[in-house]
N, C-alpha and C positions, 0 to 999 in steps of 0.2 A: 412697204416698211423694210428698212435695212435690217439684215440679220443681226442678232445679238452678238456683240464682240466676244471673243474668247479672253480668258485671263492669260496674260503674257508674262508679266513679272511684277515683283515688288522691288522697288529700288531702295537700297540702303546706302547711306553715307557711312564711311568707315575710315578710321585712321590706319587700320591694318586689315585690308580685305583678305589677304592670304591666311592670316591667323583665324579670322572669322569663318572662312570656308572650311578650314581644317577642323574647327570645333563642330560645325554642323555635320560634316561628313562622318565624324566619329560618333556623334549622338544619334544621327539618323542615317544608318548605313545604306539606305536605298538611294541617297543623294550622291552626286558626284561633282567634282570640280570641273569647270569649263570656262568658256568665255562667250560673250555676246557683244557685238558691235565694238570689239576691242576692249571690253571691260570684263573684269573677273566676275564669274557667275557660279552660282550653286544650282545645279539642275536636279529637278525631281522627276521620277519616272512617269508622271502624268503630263510631261511636256510643258511644265511651267518652271519659272526660275526666280531666284533672288539674285538680282544684279547689283554689284557694288560699285560705288563711286568713291575713289580714294580722296580723302580730305586731310588737312594738316593736323587736326586735333579731334579728339572725341566729340562727336556732334551732340547737340542738345536734345533732350527729351521733354523739357519743360520751358515755358508753359505748354500745356497740352495742346496738341493738334488733334485733328479728327481721327488720325490713324493710331489705333491703340496697340494692337499686337497681332501676331500671326501664328499659325499652328499647323501641326501635322496630325493625320491619322496614324495610329500605330496598332499592330496586331494584338499586343499583350501589354496593356498600360501598366499593370501592377508589376509584371516582370521588368518592365523598363524602369520603373521607380527604383526597384532593388538594384538594378545595374547602375543607375545614376548615383545612388547613395555611395557606391564604392569608388566613384570617380571624383577626385579632388577638384577638378576644373568645373564641376557642375554644382550650381547652387540651386537647390530645390526651394520653392517658395511656398509659404504656408497659406492655406485657405482658412481664414478665421470663421469660426462657427457661430459666434455671437458677439455682440458688442462688448461683452464683459471679458472676452478672452477665450482661449482654447482654439485649437486648429487641427486640421487634417491635411494630408498631402494630396488627397483625391476626393472629389466632391461626393462620391458614393459611399464614403465613410461617415457621413453625417446625415441628418434627416432628409429624406427624399422630397423633392419639390412636387407640386401638384402635377398630375399627368397633363401634358399639353401646355403647361404654363411656363413662366420664366424659370430658369434654373436656380431658384432660391426661395427662401421663406422669410416673411416679415417677422418682427418680434411676436406679434399675436399668433401667427401660424406656428412659430417655434414652440410657444407655450402650449398650444393645442397639441402639437406632436408629442411633447413631453407628457402631457396629461393622459394622452391615449397610448403611451408607451410605444410609439412608432419607432421602428428600428431602421438603421441604415440598410440600403438595398445591397450594398457590396457590389462586386463585379466591376465592370468597366466604368469609365467616367472621364472627367477632365482633370488635368493637373498642369502645373506650371513650373518653369525654370527661368533663371536669369541667363540670357545669352550674352555673347560678347558685347562690350560697351554699354551694358545695361538693357539690352533688348529683352522684351517680355515675350516668352515663347510658351505656347500651349501645346500639349500633346494629349490626344484623345483616343480612347480605345474602348472596346476591342473591335477592330475592323479587319477585313480580310487581308489588306495589304497596306504597307506604309506609303504615304504620299503627302505632298503639300495639300492642305485641305481648305484653309480659310484665312481671312483677314477680318479682325473685329475693329469696329470704329465707334467713335462717339459722333453724335449729330445734335445740332442745336434744336432741331425739330424732327424727330425720327420718322414720323409719318409723312411729313412734307418731303423729307429726303427720299422716302420710298417712291413717292410720286415723281420726284426729279429723275431718279435712276430709271424708272419705267418709261417716262416720257422721252427723255433725251438720249438714253443709251439702250432703250428697248429691252431692258433686263426683266426676266421673269422673277416672281417672288421665290424665295428659297423654299426647298421642299418642306412640307409640313406646316408652313406658316400661312395663316389666313388673315389678311389685314381687316381691320374694322371697316364697316361700310362708310360711305362718304358722309352720311348724316349722323354718324355715331358721335356722342360727346367726347369719346377718347381722341377724336381727331383734333380737338382743341388743346390737348394736353401736350406740352413739350417735355415735361419731366414730372413724374409722379412725386408724391410726398413721402412714400414709405420706402425705407431702406430694407435690403434683404441680405441674407447670408446663405451659403458660404461666400466669402469675399476676400479679395486680395488685400483689402484694407480693413482694419479692425472695426471701423465705424460703419461698415456695410456699403452697399452700392444701390443706386436707383436703377431698377430694371424695367420699369414700365413708363411709357410705352416702348416697344422695341419693334424692329422690322429687319428685313434682310432680302437680298437678291442673289441671283446665281449667274456666274459667268463661266461657261464651260462646266467643269466639275469643282470649281472653287467658289465657296460661299462668302459673301460679304454680309455680316450681321452687325447691327449697331443698337446702342442704347442712347439715352439722352446725355447731354453734357453734364458731367458730375459736379462741375464747379459753377461759381456765380460770376465768373468772368468768361468772356467769349473765347472760343477755340481760336488758335493762331494758325497762320498758313503752315502747311507741312513742308514746303520747300526749305532745304537747308537743315532740317532736323534729321535725327537718326533714320526715321522712316520717311523718306523724301516724297515718294509718290507711288501710285499704282499705275500699271500699264496694261492696256488691253489690245488685243490683235484685231485688226479689221482688214478686209480684202480690198476695199476701195476708199482710200483716205480722202480723195477729193469729194466723193459723195458725202462722207461724214462731215467734212468741213462745211460743205454747203448746207447740210441739214442743221448743224449746230449754230452756224452764223444766222440762219433764218429764224432760229429759236431764241436768239439773244444771249447765248451762252458766253461767259467770260473766257477769252483766250489769254493764257499766260505766255504762250509762245506760238507764233505762227508756224506753218509747216517748215520743217528743217530736215536736213539729211542726218541720219544716224547709222553708222556702219554702211551696209549696202542697201538700206531702205530709207523710208521717210517716216516722220512722226509729227504730231502736234500735241500741245499741252493745253488743257483746259482746267477750269476750277470747278470743283464740286460744290454741293450746297452748304458745306461747313468749312470751306476754304481748303479742302483736300485737293492736291494736285493730281490730275488724271491724264495719263499719256495714251494717245491712240497711235499704235504702231502698225504700219502697213505690212501685211504678210500675204504675199501672193500665193 
């Protein structure tokens, strides 16, 4: 079996990469400006990057593709919120606590989710929490801001050090997507996640019927089923498609594709061809190396970059 690829970079399309990089280096001071393959890049201390492709106008974010948002670990999330409140360039995003309104800026300021479950409560669970006078846990948690050109950016604490940590996705069939990433990219499941057994009824569910909160949308979000995998120290986690229309290809959108590092590109090309994977681009030169572009299970573009 070929070794699991590492997480190499997230590619963003941007009308002004320099301004975007300046924004991120200010909000996340562990990051630094650089280049990769002749393209502007934002470097994280865990040796992963956001790489920017300059385009003529602000790229689209809708209709939705599979790539939802990205985020960082931070050491003091509440301290970071207070810092961001004082910065006019930062727009903090509300996490709605019920379908009737009300919001918090960090999930740990509302009713805690069940231990080991999805990070939200359904209407019935919220009513139960209220009846039992369950109080918010406080402390660390997750929060969101709007980044340059409308990017959705999550920051999560409290962690030992700041670093790029995750990409969240949507999938048409979350558990089938898990099988796809495990089978074709040899990815292990993300830490703490135990997938349902092959004969579990959950395997047949593409999207549950219960919405939950807190949520970036007032009407809540569908969180079950969910799944995720790990590439290096970057987690990919996903939920079901939230809409009744299919997800569109990610190429050309704000979040264009995900890139993974491999040591032997030819071996990977042979494996993926033998497995019938869709190739969006055959092997090509990029900078001083080579890469190939394939399509993931919900039309997300995935680049494999050869790193010797």
